[in-house]
ZAKOLZA-159656 format. One line per 4 residues: number of its first residue (from 1); their letters; for each residue z, x, y of N, C-alpha, C. Coordinates in steps of 0.001 Angstrom, whole numbers, plus 500000, padded with zeros to 6 digits. Layout:
REM ZAKOLZA-159656
NUM) a) Z,X,Y,Z,X,Y,Z,X,Y ~ ...
//
This chain:
REM ZAKOLZA-159656
1) msts) 523442,507026,480118,522385,506966,481129,521768,508342,481302 ~ 520448,508408,481300,519748,509682,481390,519929,510318,482764 ~ 520051,511654,482762,520086,512391,484030,518768,513115,484270 ~ 517844,513027,483311,516540,513668,483446,515590,512786,484246
5) panv) 514634,513387,484924,513658,512571,485660,512740,511822,484715 ~ 512186,510740,485192,511150,510027,484446,509852,510812,484526 ~ 509065,510734,483466,507692,511234,483549,506873,510271,484392 ~ 506019,510799,485256,505149,509964,486085,503702,510281,485740
9) ilvg) 502936,509231,485446,501500,509346,485241,500818,508671,486422 ~ 500078,509441,487202,499326,508885,488327,497972,508415,487817 ~ 497700,507139,487985,496444,506561,487502,495587,506190,488710 ~ 494596,507023,488993,493754,506815,490174,494224,507696,491312
13) cgcp) 493619,508858,491448,494058,509831,492462,493225,509734,493734 ~ 491901,509640,493575,491040,509644,494747,490815,511050,495262 ~ 490080,511130,496352,489694,512417,496922,490833,513021,497741 ~ 491079,514321,497626,492055,514972,498498,491800,514668,499971
17) lrgm) 492878,514453,500678,492927,514125,502103,492565,512671,502409 ~ 492011,511940,501434,491598,510559,501705,492274,509525,500793 ~ 492482,509862,499543,493013,508885,498600,494520,508757,498676 ~ 495021,507511,498641,496465,507289,498629,497094,507908,497395
21) gwyh) 496381,507849,496269,496898,508467,495054,497101,509963,495224 ~ 496163,510609,495909,496296,512045,496179,497581,512331,496936 ~ 497900,511506,497942,499112,511770,498725,500367,511518,497894 ~ 500324,510507,497009,501444,510326,496080,501636,511590,495243
25) avql) 500524,512158,494748,500601,513367,493935,501212,514517,494718 ~ 500789,514686,495963,501311,515757,496808,502830,515648,496935 ~ 503322,514457,497234,504766,514283,497418,505529,514548,496125 ~ 504997,514079,495002,505663,514305,493722,505650,515783,493349
29) legq) 504522,516449,493526,504420,517861,493168,505266,518745,494071 ~ 505528,518290,495290,506401,519045,496189,507882,518800,495907 ~ 508186,517936,494925,509578,517693,494550,510329,516767,495474 ~ 509602,515966,496243,510275,515076,497187,510917,513865,496516
33) cpsg) 510550,513599,495275,511114,512482,494516,511774,513053,493265 ~ 513022,513501,493350,513640,514225,492240,513803,513418,490958 ~ 513741,512095,491039,513888,511275,489828,512578,511084,489078 ~ 511479,511645,489596,510181,511512,488939,509463,512845,488848
37) klva) 508946,513166,487665,508181,514393,487459,506742,514041,487130 ~ 505812,514454,487978,504399,514168,487745,503893,515053,486615 ~ 503494,514426,485497,503049,515180,484326,501555,515008,484063 ~ 500961,513946,484631,499553,513682,484335,498889,512966,485499
41) ivep) 497648,513351,485767,496819,512673,486756,495567,512180,486042 ~ 495366,510865,486080,494209,510242,485449,493224,509856,486544 ~ 492031,510415,486497,491021,510160,487533,489659,509995,486851 ~ 489346,508771,486419,488110,508555,485652,486824,508906,486400
45) wflg) 486774,508639,487704,485521,508825,488434,485223,510303,488682 ~ 486159,510999,489311,485897,512385,489667,485960,513333,488465 ~ 486500,512868,487348,486452,513653,486118,485400,513099,485165 ~ 484549,512237,485700,483483,511630,484904,482182,511622,485677
49) agae) 481645,510427,485887,480324,510293,486503,480263,510833,487925 ~ 481399,510847,488637,481398,511309,490020,481758,512772,490196 ~ 481823,513522,489125,482292,514905,489196,481415,515790,490074 ~ 480113,515515,490119,479207,516384,490870,478897,515849,492269
53) seqg) 479523,514734,492640,479368,514245,494011,480092,515184,494970 ~ 479846,515010,496257,480493,515881,497248,482013,515799,497130 ~ 482533,514561,497047,483979,514402,496924,484470,514844,495547 ~ 483618,514680,494524,483988,515124,493191,484190,516629,493127
57) vifn) 483349,517379,493808,483492,518833,493861,484808,519203,494539 ~ 485131,518509,495643,486392,518756,496356,487582,518461,495447 ~ 487512,517339,494728,488608,516965,493828,488808,518019,492740 ~ 487735,518459,492130,487862,519390,491017,488311,520773,491462
61) ewke) 487998,521163,492678,488550,522406,493222,490060,522272,493399 ~ 490480,521106,493901,491921,520864,494060,492612,520820,492695 ~ 491956,520204,491714,492500,520134,490351,492805,521528,489813 ~ 491850,522441,489931,492050,523800,489418,493203,524498,490135
65) emik) 493315,524259,491431,494404,524850,492209,495750,524318,491737 ~ 495843,522998,491475,497109,522391,491053,497504,522827,489643 ~ 496539,522973,488755,496841,523417,487391,497452,524817,487415 ~ 496949,525667,488289,497494,527023,488402,498908,527013,488982
69) kheg) 499177,526098,489905,500463,526072,490600,501547,525339,489833 ~ 501176,524358,488992,502181,523479,488385,502027,523483,486859 ~ 502876,524249,486219,502823,524370,484761,503114,523018,484105 ~ 502305,522654,483138,502512,521414,482404,501795,520214,482968
73) lgfy) 501230,520352,484162,500491,519241,484762,499116,519138,484121 ~ 498748,517930,483689,497454,517728,483072,496585,516766,483860 ~ 495276,516980,483799,494299,516088,484419,493452,515475,483310 ~ 493226,514155,483397,492557,513442,482314,491574,512423,482871
77) gslg) 490502,512198,482086,489503,511219,482483,489868,509801,482117 ~ 490855,509631,481231,491307,508295,480844,492758,508363,480403 ~ 493433,507236,480454,494842,507189,480075,495020,507486,478587 ~ 494029,507113,477773,494116,507355,476345,494186,508824,475976
81) evpk) 493767,509705,476881,493803,511142,476618,495172,511753,476893 ~ 496059,511020,477599,497351,511571,478010,498300,511597,476816 ~ 498915,512745,476501,499872,512806,475394,501079,511903,475657 ~ 501627,511333,474586,502803,510483,474690,504041,511261,474266
85) dstp) 505183,510918,474862,506464,511407,474349,507515,510336,474581 ~ 508768,510647,474237,509825,509631,474270,510504,509498,475623 ~ 510133,510341,476592,510736,510278,477928,510340,508978,478630 ~ 511283,508298,479284,510904,507115,480070,509748,507450,481006
89) tlal) 508728,506612,480986,507498,506936,481703,507127,505868,482711 ~ 506866,506315,483924,506427,505468,485024,504943,505685,485257 ~ 504178,504619,485258,502770,504692,485634,502637,504287,487095 ~ 502043,505152,487898,501795,504844,489307,500301,504560,489439
93) isgr) 499971,503272,489575,498575,502854,489625,498113,502806,491077 ~ 497161,503673,491401,496666,503765,492768,495145,503832,492767 ~ 494523,503013,491924,493071,502995,491830,492460,501939,492733 ~ 491176,501709,492549,490524,500618,493256,491151,499299,492808
97) tasn) 491331,498396,493736,492019,497139,493441,491364,496402,492276 ~ 490041,496398,492226,489339,495662,491173,489628,496209,489789 ~ 490027,497477,489692,490289,498109,488396,491714,497879,487906 ~ 492595,497412,488774,494024,497377,488443,494387,496508,487246
101) pgll) 493803,495313,487067,494188,494525,485890,493964,495266,484579 ~ 492820,495901,484429,492548,496663,483221,493442,497882,483095 ~ 493743,498535,484212,494604,499710,484187,496027,499337,483775 ~ 496509,498170,484221,497843,497737,483802,497893,497559,482286
105) teci) 496881,496927,481735,496827,496739,480284,496883,498087,479568 ~ 496145,499076,480068,496146,500404,479468,497517,501068,479577 ~ 498183,500899,480711,499507,501503,480913,500535,500898,479959 ~ 500464,499592,479756,501369,498931,478817,501113,499443,477400
109) ahgc) 499842,499542,477031,499489,500031,475697,499938,501477,475496 ~ 499969,502239,476566,500371,503650,476483,501878,503804,476301 ~ 502639,502748,476564,504087,502810,476399,504870,503010,477678 ~ 504223,502850,478827,504941,502975,480101,505920,501812,480249
113) svvy) 507163,502108,480583,508178,501060,480693,508249,500459,482090 ~ 507772,501214,483083,507785,500760,484475,506430,501091,485095 ~ 505943,500185,485929,504685,500409,486645,504929,500259,488142 ~ 504517,501272,488894,504471,501193,490359,503024,500841,490686
117) lekp) 502819,499660,491238,501473,499157,491486,501196,499142,492981 ~ 500146,499844,493381,499799,499842,494802,499267,498473,495219 ~ 499512,498153,496486,499094,496874,497045,497577,496763,497041 ~ 497004,495581,496995,497666,494282,496802,497934,493966,495335
121) gapt) 497476,494851,494439,497736,494687,493012,496528,494242,492221 ~ 495769,493299,492761,494588,492753,492080,493716,492072,493122 ~ 492445,491825,492791,491554,491189,493766,491894,489739,494070 ~ 492481,489014,493100,492731,487578,493284,494124,487208,492806
125) vgel) 494572,486059,493269,495872,485529,492840,495898,485333,491328 ~ 494826,484762,490787,494790,484485,489355,494948,485736,488518 ~ 494259,486820,488917,494361,488079,488178,495755,488676,488287 ~ 496351,488611,489473,497685,489170,489656,498725,488352,488881
129) qamk) 498562,487035,488860,499461,486184,488092,499365,486528,486600 ~ 498152,486754,486120,497969,487122,484714,498617,488473,484420 ~ 498532,489408,485363,499174,490706,485196,500688,490562,485125 ~ 501239,489707,485954,502682,489455,485932,503109,488933,484564
133) eeal) 502350,487979,484032,502692,487386,482738,502524,488389,481603 ~ 501489,489241,481690,501279,490264,480665,502437,491259,480648 ~ 502873,491685,481828,503989,492624,481920,505276,491998,481387 ~ 505518,490747,481751,506717,490058,481292,506739,489945,479772
137) ankv) 505600,489602,479180,505516,489450,477726,505778,490770,477006 ~ 505486,491888,477674,505681,493202,477062,506930,493921,477570 ~ 507762,493204,478336,509030,493730,478857,508822,494999,479686 ~ 507760,494963,480490,507459,496068,481405,507734,495604,482828
141) svlm) 508484,496399,483573,508803,496062,484968,507691,496552,485877 ~ 507227,495689,486794,506182,496058,487744,506741,495917,489158 ~ 506786,497038,489862,507269,497077,491236,506117,497514,492135 ~ 506159,497078,493380,505009,497205,494267,505215,498259,495357
145) gynk) 504108,498855,495775,504145,499882,496812,504135,499322,498216 ~ 504929,498291,498463,505035,497743,499813,506099,498533,500571 ~ 505695,499701,501093,506666,500619,501675,507310,500097,502952 ~ 506643,499178,503657,507223,498701,504914,508467,497837,504688
149) nvck) 508661,497356,503463,509892,496624,503154,511131,497493,503317 ~ 510970,498819,503246,512142,499702,503291,512152,500595,504523 ~ 511217,500410,505463,511121,501370,506562,512006,501009,507750 ~ 512272,502022,508590,513230,501889,509687,512813,500870,510731
153) yvsn) 511544,500888,511112,511165,500027,512233,511308,498549,511880 ~ 511078,498213,510623,511250,496821,510191,512721,496446,510167 ~ 513554,497282,509574,514983,496952,509485,515625,496900,510862 ~ 515229,497786,511774,515817,497793,513119,515408,496561,513920
157) vraf) 514144,496166,513821,513694,494976,514553,514322,493714,513966 ~ 514415,493644,512663,515054,492478,512041,516521,492377,512446 ~ 517195,493517,512527,518604,493524,512925,518763,493033,514367 ~ 517881,493503,515265,517947,493055,516659,517662,491561,516756
161) asln) 516629,491106,516057,516241,489695,516130,517318,488778,515564 ~ 518112,489274,514616,519170,488438,514037,520292,488163,515033 ~ 520370,488996,516081,521437,488847,517071,520930,488355,518421 ~ 519610,488229,518574,519016,487849,519853,517887,486855,519619
165) sgtv) 517832,485833,520433,516782,484833,520303,515434,485427,520710 ~ 514416,485196,519906,513089,485700,520243,512157,485643,519053 ~ 510891,486015,519283,509863,485997,518246,509467,487421,517889 ~ 509426,487712,516601,509067,489038,516115,507546,489123,515944
169) tfvs) 506991,490268,516353,505578,490581,516101,505510,491894,515346 ~ 504875,491867,514178,504634,493089,513410,503225,493580,513706 ~ 503117,494849,514127,501838,495419,514535,501498,496594,513618 ~ 500354,496494,512938,499887,497543,512040,498598,498141,512594
173) nnay) 498577,499472,512741,497409,500162,513281,496911,501235,512332 ~ 495599,501377,512265,494944,502513,511633,494095,503213,512688 ~ 493603,504407,512352,492914,505226,513356,491449,505477,513005 ~ 490774,504459,512465,489334,504600,512231,488593,504642,513570
177) snta) 487465,505335,513595,486620,505329,514786,486020,503939,514962 ~ 485939,503493,516197,485424,502148,516478,483898,502189,516544 ~ 483287,502529,515394,481835,502575,515281,481417,501769,514062 ~ 480165,501323,514063,479662,500549,512924,479685,501370,511644
181) aslg) 479390,502661,511740,479375,503513,510548,480769,503691,509962 ~ 481748,503976,510826,483116,504191,510358,483721,502907,509789 ~ 483554,501810,510510,484116,500538,510031,483351,500019,508825 ~ 482040,500254,508779,481263,499836,507614,481735,500532,506350
185) ecfe) 482020,501835,506445,482568,502576,505309,483933,502041,504923 ~ 484748,501731,505935,486079,501157,505697,485976,499804,504999 ~ 485089,498943,505494,484919,497612,504897,484499,497709,503431 ~ 483609,498678,503134,483136,498808,501751,484223,499389,500852
189) rnse) 484920,500425,501317,485947,501076,500491,487127,500149,500260 ~ 487384,499266,501220,488481,498290,501109,487885,496887,501065 ~ 487009,496663,500086,486193,495452,500078,486981,494179,499792 ~ 488254,494328,499386,489087,493138,499218,489395,492476,500557
193) gmlk) 489192,493208,501657,489375,492644,502993,490686,493053,503628 ~ 490739,493000,504959,491914,493468,505689,493199,492765,505259 ~ 493146,491448,505077,494372,490721,504763,494915,491057,503384 ~ 494069,491525,502480,494528,491944,501162,494703,493454,501079
197) nmai) 494481,494129,502192,494574,495581,502195,495519,496050,503297 ~ 494991,496347,504454,495812,496908,505522,496969,495992,505933 ~ 496682,494711,506148,497696,493785,506651,498546,493164,505546 ~ 498285,493527,504291,499047,492936,503196,500519,493323,503277
201) hela) 500809,494501,503842,502203,494913,504013,502955,493918,504895 ~ 502309,493511,505990,502961,492573,506904,503147,491210,506235 ~ 502176,490793,505439,502321,489519,504734,503463,489588,503726 ~ 503643,490745,503098,504773,490914,502180,506101,490814,502923
205) llvs) 506140,491286,504164,507355,491133,504976,507655,489656,505236 ~ 506600,488874,505483,506796,487449,505731,507366,486763,504494 ~ 506872,487140,503325,507382,486562,502072,508816,487008,501828 ~ 509084,488299,502033,510392,488864,501701,511498,488421,502646
209) fydv) 511179,488262,503939,512238,488094,504931,512131,486842,505803 ~ 511004,486109,505722,510807,484993,506646,510527,483665,505935 ~ 510857,483597,504663,510775,482323,503937,509358,481751,503925 ~ 508349,482623,503964,506967,482151,504019,506406,481997,502607
213) tven) 505923,480810,502313,505119,480536,501131,503930,479708,501606 ~ 502914,479603,500781,501764,478781,501164,502209,477358,501447 ~ 503089,476836,500593,503536,475445,500752,504390,475242,501998 ~ 505017,476347,502481,505935,476228,503610,505261,476506,504952
217) iqev) 503978,476837,504957,503280,477116,506221,502973,475798,506929 ~ 503401,475712,508177,503130,474521,508987,501871,474702,509826 ~ 501717,475918,510416,500598,476136,511344,500273,477624,511428 ~ 498984,477929,511502,498519,479294,511738,497504,479244,512869
221) vadk) 497695,480071,513903,496790,480076,515057,496340,481509,515338 ~ 495039,481750,515269,494485,483069,515572,494447,483299,517076 ~ 494706,484536,517481,494508,484956,518869,493039,485363,518993 ~ 492214,484456,519483,490767,484689,519513,490371,485789,520489
225) efss) 491167,485975,521530,490845,487009,522514,491018,488403,521914 ~ 492023,488571,521075,492287,489878,520479,491433,490117,519239 ~ 491266,489116,518402,490715,489277,517055,489211,489517,517060 ~ 488742,490200,516000,487311,490490,515860,486914,490394,514391
229) lqtl) 485991,489501,514083,485433,489336,512745,484001,489851,512784 ~ 483679,490864,511942,482371,491508,512005,481706,491562,510629 ~ 480392,491571,510636,479603,491831,509426,478917,493174,509611 ~ 479262,494143,508732,478769,495509,508872,478237,496006,507534
233) tgps) 477381,497000,507599,476771,497576,506405,477526,498828,505984 ~ 477881,498876,504693,478568,500035,504158,477596,501111,503717 ~ 478109,502258,503247,477243,503373,502826,476251,503005,501723 ~ 476591,502025,500899,475695,501628,499809,474532,500773,500276
237) gtsf) 474594,500304,501540,473584,499392,502060,473963,497936,501943 ~ 475126,497665,501324,475622,496296,501178,476374,495874,502439 ~ 476234,494611,502834,476938,494096,504011,478276,493488,503624 ~ 479260,493673,504493,480603,493144,504276,481079,492467,505563
241) tdfs) 481682,491299,505423,482250,490586,506569,483773,490670,506485 ~ 484386,491200,507530,485835,491381,507526,486333,491459,508968 ~ 487640,491444,509104,488261,491619,510414,488350,493111,510717 ~ 487885,493526,511893,488203,494879,512345,489567,494866,513018
245) kikf) 489940,493691,513542,491292,493487,514055,491596,491998,514032 ~ 492870,491675,513874,493290,490278,513775,494699,490139,514340 ~ 494946,489027,514999,496292,488687,515451,496462,487187,515290 ~ 497624,486789,514760,497879,485356,514587,499372,485074,514626
249) nlkt) 499682,483833,514958,501052,483323,514887,501157,482386,513697 ~ 502250,482511,512972,502496,481648,511820,503822,480938,512006 ~ 503812,479632,511843,505039,478826,511890,505259,478174,510533 ~ 506539,478118,510124,506868,477498,508843,507516,476138,509058
253) ktgq) 507547,475352,508010,508169,474032,508058,509684,474129,508190 ~ 510235,475323,507922,511684,475519,508048,512069,476129,509393 ~ 511107,476211,510334,511432,476610,511698,511238,478069,512047 ~ 510691,478852,511135,510420,480260,511438,509110,480379,512222
257) svnv) 509066,481363,513141,507838,481672,513876,507715,483184,513962 ~ 506579,483727,513532,506400,485174,513512,504936,485492,513769 ~ 504682,486618,514443,503328,487065,514740,502974,488287,513908 ~ 501701,488374,513531,501174,489551,512838,499932,490022,513583
261) qadr) 499842,491347,513790,498690,491943,514462,498275,493188,513676 ~ 496979,493323,513401,496471,494495,512684,495156,494925,513306 ~ 495004,496247,513485,493819,496784,514155,493387,498057,513431 ~ 492197,498033,512834,491683,499214,512130,491522,500405,513066
265) cggs) 491294,500158,514344,491015,501225,515306,492107,501314,516370 ~ 493311,500924,516015,494384,500826,517009,495190,502088,517217 ~ 494938,503125,516415,495702,504361,516553,496586,504609,515344 ~ 497508,505544,515475,498328,505990,514351,499757,505462,514386
269) vsya) 500098,504683,515413,501474,504187,515549,501513,502703,515247 ~ 502319,502316,514271,502603,500907,514016,503992,500594,514558 ~ 504234,499340,514874,505514,498994,515499,505793,497509,515338 ~ 506980,497118,515750,507345,495700,515793,508084,495443,517089
273) tvtn) 507912,494251,517621,508546,493877,518878,509280,492549,518732 ~ 510177,492303,519688,510792,490985,519851,510516,490540,521275 ~ 509981,489328,521425,509723,488774,522757,510564,487521,522960 ~ 510950,487278,524219,511744,486082,524516,510839,484875,524736
277) eege) 511426,483754,525129,510664,482516,525294,509618,482623,526387 ~ 509818,483525,527341,508846,483724,528430,507732,484691,528033 ~ 507787,485180,526812,506778,486118,526358,507025,487551,526775 ~ 508211,487833,527304,508548,489193,527732,509106,489985,526555
281) eifr) 508637,491206,526414,509120,492066,525334,510542,492539,525645 ~ 511466,492295,524720,512862,492681,524943,513320,493768,523963 ~ 512470,494087,522963,512835,495148,522031,511570,495637,521334 ~ 511520,496942,521066,510400,497523,520325,510916,498715,519520
285) ysmp) 510400,498840,518294,510694,500022,517489,509400,500437,516795 ~ 509117,501737,516828,507833,502228,516350,507966,503064,515087 ~ 506845,503188,514397,506721,504077,513254,505467,504927,513465 ~ 505599,506236,513602,506834,507014,513524,507659,506885,514805
289) dsdd) 508974,507055,514663,509823,507071,515852,509952,508509,516345 ~ 510748,508702,517381,510840,510035,517990,511380,511064,517009 ~ 512262,510629,516097,512824,511559,515114,511782,512008,514094 ~ 510766,511151,513856,509759,511457,512836,508557,512234,513367
293) ledv) 508382,512275,514699,507162,512851,515260,506982,514322,514925 ~ 508099,515070,514844,507987,516487,514494,507466,516653,513073 ~ 507919,515753,512172,507413,515810,510803,505928,515465,510755 ~ 505518,514481,511554,504097,514113,511608,503259,515305,512055
297) krle) 503704,515993,513095,502970,517163,513599,502900,518260,512532 ~ 504013,518444,511821,504051,519462,510769,503058,519128,509661 ~ 503014,517853,509257,502117,517432,508184,500656,517487,508617 ~ 500387,517180,509881,499014,517281,510402,498495,518709,510305
301) kkyp) 499370,519671,510571,498975,521078,510473,498814,521501,509012 ~ 499659,520955,508151,499640,521336,506737,498428,520763,506018 ~ 498048,519526,506399,496930,518841,505741,495924,518340,506789 ~ 495252,519252,507468,494310,518828,508521,493179,517999,507944
305) gamp) 492882,516900,508648,491796,516029,508221,492219,514898,507312 ~ 493491,514875,506906,493973,513784,506047,494103,512497,506850 ~ 494135,511360,506133,494279,510063,506799,495572,510046,507619 ~ 495512,509729,508904,496700,509808,509761,497866,508943,509290
309) yffs) 497568,507792,508678,498676,506911,508290,499517,507505,507160 ~ 498999,508488,506418,499827,509158,505417,501079,509737,506069 ~ 500890,510352,507226,501968,511106,507851,502983,510199,508536 ~ 502492,509142,509190,503425,508254,509894,504301,507477,508920
313) qdpd) 503800,507265,507681,504564,506511,506695,505147,507404,505599 ~ 505044,508704,505792,505454,509675,504776,506856,509425,504209 ~ 507892,509268,505041,509241,509097,504467,509396,507806,503688 ~ 508655,506766,504070,508774,505488,503366,508096,505540,501998
317) yvtv) 506978,506262,501901,506352,506463,500588,507329,507161,499637 ~ 508033,508158,500154,509011,508887,499341,510126,507955,498886 ~ 510629,507144,499813,511738,506241,499489,511377,505295,498357 ~ 510206,504658,498456,509809,503703,497415,509602,504417,496080
321) kerv) 508902,505556,496083,508660,506274,494818,509960,506733,494177 ~ 510884,507238,494986,512150,507715,494435,512965,506559,493840 ~ 512995,505426,494524,513764,504296,494001,513163,503755,492708 ~ 511833,503699,492643,511174,503219,491427,511340,504245,490299
325) skfc) 511225,505517,490625,511409,506566,489617,512826,506549,489065 ~ 513809,506372,489941,515203,506330,489500,515462,505109,488635 ~ 514827,503988,488960,514936,502790,488129,514398,503069,486737 ~ 513262,503764,486662,512659,504089,485370,513534,505071,484589
329) akge) 514034,506100,485266,514782,507159,484590,516197,506737,484206 ~ 516845,505954,485096,518275,505699,484932,518649,504223,484903 ~ 517682,503337,485170,517992,501913,485182,518657,501438,486455 ~ 518712,502305,487477,519357,501926,488741,518443,501005,489544
333) eakg) 519000,499915,490069,518203,498928,490798,517408,499569,491934 ~ 516137,499201,492031,515276,499702,493111,515445,498792,494325 ~ 516495,499013,495083,516861,498115,496176,515775,498065,497248 ~ 515432,496831,497645,514483,496630,498729,513027,496729,498320
337) vati) 512748,497175,497096,511370,497344,496650,510832,496002,496164 ~ 509651,495635,496623,509060,494339,496281,508684,494291,494800 ~ 508876,493140,494203,508499,492909,492816,507093,492322,492741 ~ 506563,492222,491529,505244,491628,491367,505285,490135,491694
341) evav) 506459,489509,491579,506583,488100,491971,506350,487941,493470 ~ 506914,488848,494272,506657,488851,495717,505180,489096,495982 ~ 504579,489977,495194,503157,490311,495377,502261,489112,495116 ~ 502597,488316,494101,501789,487134,493796,501805,486166,494973
345) etmr) 502972,485894,495530,503051,484973,496665,502363,485564,497890 ~ 502472,486874,498070,501805,487534,499181,500289,487383,499076 ~ 499763,487535,497875,498328,487360,497659,497901,485914,497896 ~ 498726,484965,497486,498413,483552,497740,498281,483314,499247
349) iaey) 499186,483912,500008,499155,483753,501463,497933,484437,502054 ~ 497588,485624,501541,496410,486341,502043,495145,485520,501842 ~ 495004,484923,500665,493809,484113,500398,493782,482861,501268 ~ 494939,482247,501468,495020,481067,502333,494648,481433,503778
353) legv) 495242,482526,504278,495015,482916,505666,493579,483354,505911 ~ 492971,484019,504930,491596,484475,505118,490673,483307,505429 ~ 490815,482216,504672,489984,481054,504933,490270,480426,506273 ~ 491538,480265,506590,491933,479619,507844,491488,480447,509054
357) lktq) 491751,481744,509030,491461,482586,510196,489966,482806,510380 ~ 489219,482987,509299,487775,483150,509443,487151,481872,510018 ~ 487650,480726,509597,487141,479456,510136,487393,479357,511628 ~ 488585,479781,512063,488922,479709,513487,488102,480693,514323
361) lm) 487669,481810,513724,486979,482840,514498,485459,482756,514416 ~ 484928,481972,513495,483478,481872,513369,482887,480954,514441
//
């Protein structure tokens, strides 16, 4: 069994302070995931047609800084430009969702044995199912970036609920400004929609821990007082219809009942609660918790202006990357990390819920 780290190729970095891929790169370059060594960053847009855009200039300044600081790190406009070697290689795909099917094919052709695929994986169930079959045919393992599957607030609330009667509510918040311009940009950048983007983590929890499948759903009821479905114009001038916030209860045919709440403008703290039959809250655990707040403050000072959710979920991003990297390098099971099979069912549920909830709110 190898004791050396796996090589990591980041495919899709995005703009510093804004792109999830950028934050993955930061954590890897800081050595927070000892089982993975970042050797290449592939960024087709900012190293191509978008190089002279405002964000492209920012990216390329950061690129030059990283090349000086990290010997052996390469930046490439395409995966085909990345040199190959015999070291076990993990591809971390963090591009636009619509690009992921093609990027997976490129990663397999490049010889990557393991792929870490950011949520939701693909724009549609059909595309994600095809990706699963392609990976299986080529004996490539695909694991998903559903970090909430391994985080403290989920495990603590599940543990409490297993010993006490009540209903669990998972609450996901982001800190976008509650303006048409801010949400319009959000809707366009995440055009797959809230249920396939921000709230997809919570849907993955339902699949992983609550026996939820499309076939097993008995009833879904939107909280109309809380929820908001809006049509807004993005920076390109195109209109997008999506939820700025959503809350619903889901019941299964096997007797499970769970609530999901997501708010683009709800702040930087996500949490889960347990309520009793009278609707009284009897337990709550937040992310970040009190132990993590000092780290959040430290990261805010270190990276001012970065997306706030990077910091509140920082330790969970590290946990998932390290477990996937160790699986690639040493074959050790990535415990708790969602597979592409979980992702396919999660996407099926997202597509089902989008139709049901939009109908209830229109």
